[in-house]
C-alpha positions in Angstrom: -34.6 -6.8 -29.4 -33.6 -8.9 -26.4 -30.0 -9.2 -27.7 -29.9 -5.4 -28.1 -31.1 -4.8 -24.6 -28.5 -7.3 -23.3 -25.8 -5.4 -25.1 -27.0 -2.1 -23.6 -27.0 -3.5 -20.1 -23.6 -5.0 -20.6 -22.2 -1.7 -21.9 -23.7 0.2 -19.0 -22.4 -2.3 -16.5 -18.9 -2.1 -18.0 -19.1 1.7 -18.1 -20.2 1.8 -14.4 -17.4 -0.6 -13.3 -14.7 1.5 -15.2 -16.1 4.8 -13.8 -16.2 3.5 -10.2 -12.7 2.1 -10.5 -11.3 5.3 -12.0 -13.1 7.4 -9.4 -11.7 5.3 -6.5 -8.2 5.4 -8.1 -8.1 9.2 -8.5 -9.7 9.9 -5.1 -7.3 7.5 -3.4 -4.3 9.0 -5.1 -5.3 12.6 -4.4 -5.8 11.8 -0.7 -2.1 10.8 -0.6 -1.0 14.4 -1.4 0.6 16.2 1.6 0.8 19.6 -0.2 -1.9 19.9 -2.9 -5.0 22.0 -2.1 -3.0 23.9 0.6 -2.4 20.7 2.4 -6.0 20.3 3.4 -6.1 16.6 2.4 -3.9 15.7 5.4 -6.4 17.3 7.8 -9.4 15.7 6.1 -7.6 12.3 6.1 -7.0 12.6 9.8 -10.7 13.4 10.4 -12.0 10.5 8.3 -9.5 8.1 9.7 -10.4 9.0 13.4 -6.9 10.2 14.1 -8.0 13.4 15.7 -8.3 12.6 19.4 -6.5 15.6 20.7 -7.2 17.5 23.9 -7.3 20.9 22.4 -8.7 21.8 18.9 -8.3 25.2 17.2 -11.1 26.3 14.9 -11.0 29.1 12.3 -9.9 30.3 8.9 -6.4 30.8 7.5 -5.6 33.1 10.4 -6.0 30.0 12.6 -3.8 27.7 10.6 -0.9 30.1 10.3 -1.1 31.7 13.8 -1.5 28.9 16.3 1.4 26.4 16.7 0.2 23.1 18.2 3.8 22.2 19.1 4.3 25.4 21.2 0.9 25.2 22.9 1.4 21.5 23.6 4.9 22.0 25.0 3.6 24.6 27.5 0.3 23.0 28.5 1.2 19.3 28.2 -2.0 18.8 26.2 -2.2 17.4 22.7 -3.2 20.1 20.1 -4.6 20.0 16.6 -5.1 23.0 14.3 -8.4 22.7 12.3 -8.0 26.1 10.5 -9.3 26.2 7.0 -7.8 28.5 4.4 -10.3 31.1 3.0 -13.5 29.6 4.4 -16.5 31.2 6.1 -17.9 29.6 9.2 -20.2 27.4 7.2 -17.3 25.2 6.1 -15.5 25.5 9.5 -18.7 24.1 11.0 -18.5 21.2 8.6 -15.2 20.2 10.1 -16.6 20.6 13.6 -19.5 18.4 12.7 -17.3 15.6 11.4 -15.1 15.9 14.5 -17.9 15.8 17.0 -19.2 12.6 15.3 -16.0 10.9 16.4 -14.4 12.8 19.3 -15.3 15.5 21.8 -12.2 17.4 22.9 -11.5 18.9 26.2 -11.0 22.4 24.9 -11.7 24.3 21.7 -10.0 27.6 20.8 -12.2 29.6 18.3 -9.8 31.8 16.3 -12.2 34.6 15.4 -12.1 36.3 12.0 -13.7 39.5 10.8 -14.8 37.7 7.6 -16.0 34.4 8.9 -19.6 35.5 9.4 -19.8 36.9 5.9 -21.4 34.6 3.2 -19.0 33.6 0.4 -20.2 33.9 -3.1 -18.5 30.6 -3.8 -16.3 28.0 -1.9 -12.6 28.7 -2.0 -10.1 25.9 -2.7 -13.0 23.5 -3.7 -10.5 20.9 -4.9 -10.0 19.8 -1.3 -13.5 18.2 -1.2 -13.2 16.2 -4.4 -12.0 12.9 -2.9 -14.6 13.0 -0.1 -17.7 14.2 -2.0 -19.7 10.9 -1.6 -19.9 11.8 2.1 -23.4 13.1 3.0 -22.1 16.0 5.1 -19.6 17.1 2.5 -22.5 17.1 0.1 -24.8 19.1 2.4 -22.2 21.8 3.0 -20.6 22.2 -0.4 -23.6 21.8 -2.8 -24.2 25.5 -3.1 -20.9 25.7 -5.0 -21.7 26.8 -8.5 -19.3 24.3 -10.1 -21.0 21.3 -8.7 -24.3 19.6 -9.7 -26.3 16.7 -8.4 -24.5 14.4 -10.8 -21.1 15.3 -9.3 -22.3 14.0 -5.9 -24.3 11.0 -7.1 -22.4 9.5 -10.1 -18.9 8.2 -10.1 -16.1 10.1 -11.9 -18.4 13.0 -13.1 -16.9 15.5 -10.7 -13.4 14.9 -12.2 -14.6 15.7 -15.7 -12.5 18.6 -17.0 -10.2 18.7 -14.0 -7.0 17.9 -15.7 -4.8 19.3 -12.9 -6.3 16.9 -10.3 -6.1 13.9 -12.6 -2.5 14.7 -13.5 -1.7 15.1 -9.8 -3.3 11.7 -9.1 -1.2 10.0 -11.8 2.0 11.7 -10.7 1.5 10.5 -7.1 1.8 6.9 -8.4 5.5 7.2 -8.9 6.4 10.3 -6.9 8.7 10.2 -4.0 7.3 11.1 -0.6 6.1 14.7 -0.6 7.2 17.1 2.1 4.5 17.5 4.8 2.9 20.9 4.2 1.1 21.2 7.5 2.0 19.7 10.9 -1.1 18.9 12.9 -2.9 21.4 10.7 -0.4 24.2 11.3 1.6 26.0 8.6 4.0 28.7 9.6 4.7 31.2 6.7 8.3 32.3 6.3 7.6 35.6 4.6 8.1 39.2 5.3 6.2 42.4 5.0 7.1 44.2 1.7 6.6 47.7 0.3 4.2 46.2 -2.2 2.0 44.9 0.7 2.0 48.4 2.3 1.3 50.1 -1.0 -1.7 47.8 -1.6 -3.1 48.6 1.8 -2.7 52.3 1.4 -4.6 52.2 -1.9 -7.2 49.8 -0.6 -10.8 51.1 -0.2 -12.7 50.8 3.0 -15.4 48.1 3.0 -18.3 47.0 5.2 -18.7 43.4 6.3 -22.2 42.1 5.6 -22.9 39.6 8.5 -25.0 36.7 7.3 -27.7 35.9 9.8 -27.6 32.2 9.1 -23.9 32.0 9.7 -24.3 34.0 12.9 -26.9 31.6 14.2 -24.8 28.6 13.1 -21.8 30.0 15.0 -23.8 30.5 18.2 -25.3 27.0 17.8 -21.7 25.6 17.5 -20.7 27.4 20.7 -23.8 26.2 22.5 -23.2 22.6 21.5 -19.6 22.8 22.8 -20.7 24.2 26.1 -23.5 21.7 26.4 -20.9 18.9 26.0 -18.7 20.4 28.7 -16.0 21.5 26.3 -13.9 24.4 27.6 -14.3 27.1 25.0 -12.0 30.0 24.4 -12.5 33.0 22.0 -9.3 34.5 20.6 -9.0 37.3 18.1 -5.3 37.0 17.1 -3.2 40.0 16.1 -4.1 41.9 12.9 -1.9 44.8 11.7 -3.4 48.2 12.4 -3.4 49.2 8.7 -5.7 46.2 7.9 -8.0 47.0 10.8 -8.7 50.5 9.5 -10.2 49.2 6.2 -13.3 47.6 7.7 -15.9 50.2 8.6 -18.0 48.1 10.9 -15.2 46.1 12.4 -16.2 47.0 16.0 -19.8 45.9 15.4 -18.6 42.5 14.1 -16.4 42.0 17.1 -19.3 43.0 19.4 -21.3 40.0 18.0 -18.5 37.7 19.2 -18.4 39.6 22.5 -22.1 39.2 23.1 -22.0 35.4 22.4 -19.0 35.1 24.7 -20.9 36.8 27.5 -24.0 34.8 26.9 -22.2 31.4 27.2 -19.6 32.6 29.8 -16.7 32.1 27.3 -13.4 33.9 27.9 -12.6 36.3 25.1 -9.0 37.4 24.4 -8.9 40.2 21.8 -5.3 41.0 20.6 -6.4 43.8 18.3 -4.5 46.3 20.4 -1.5 44.1 21.1 1.9 45.7 20.5 2.5 43.2 17.7 -0.3 44.9 15.7 1.9 48.0 15.3 4.9 46.3 13.9 5.3 45.0 10.3 8.1 42.7 11.6 5.6 40.0 12.6 3.3 40.0 9.5 3.6 39.1 5.9 0.3 40.9 5.1 -2.2 42.9 7.2 -4.2 39.8 8.4 -1.6 37.1 8.8 1.4 36.7 11.1 4.7 35.3 9.7 6.6 32.5 11.3 8.3 34.7 13.8 5.0 36.4 14.7 3.0 33.2 15.0 5.6 31.6 17.3 5.6 34.7 19.6 1.8 34.8 19.6 1.5 31.0 20.2 3.6 31.4 23.3 1.2 34.0 24.6 -1.8 31.8 23.9 -0.1 28.8 25.5 0.4 30.8 28.7 -3.3 31.8 28.7 -4.5 28.2 28.1 -2.2 26.9 30.8 -3.7 29.3 33.4 -7.2 28.3 32.3 
């Protein structure tokens, strides 16, 4: 019986060592990728490695990371800039990044790139692959555990979260011998070189109107984040970047959502620049879809923001 128990203990020990080793290997390799998971690994790596010590940070969703050029803003203001925009995420995950940043660095200024969808609760977390290499972190756990695809075992036991994820495992192995990948995002920014097409316009014309359901928890979390920034003497700026007029018409309660931001801005004495009626919003030249500026549009818009930030 004792011999049997010893064999069981030895087997479990070997299994644990192998699992931990493979988990470390896959996670380490994935973190090397500069393009996978929409280039989010490069931003998370900068956060965890304490490399984000910039003067100005930009918070927001995908409209942040394709609209605000750190290089253009930095050239005009003389201040270092990093774009923290997260593709397809509500404010809950945006706040996760804020939390990790504030544990390490309090910037001089934060530009909140506002989004009509950020205060709406997601059914699930988009691009969840970006969190896999960092999931042992307690904050990552707290803010991603509502994802349907994750269980307690994924957060607590090595290698379990990679079970069935062939794409991520293959990517990790490929990175062992791959040449250096092209950097997908520069300081978190990714300009999109695409143009408005007839297909985009047709989709918009056939699209049904919808109503944004503002989640009260996210609304409170957003205000708490703003209050925390103000309390730490961070200069806060609200910006609603250009959105094509055809896209604006599809949200029934768009004005009421923007009013939420306006009220918070007024309460905390935060400047709010709303570009919803900017001339860019009436030209398809600057967009590749209704919500997102293309490279030309983002560079023009970034120059406008840079001028505003410089004056402030």
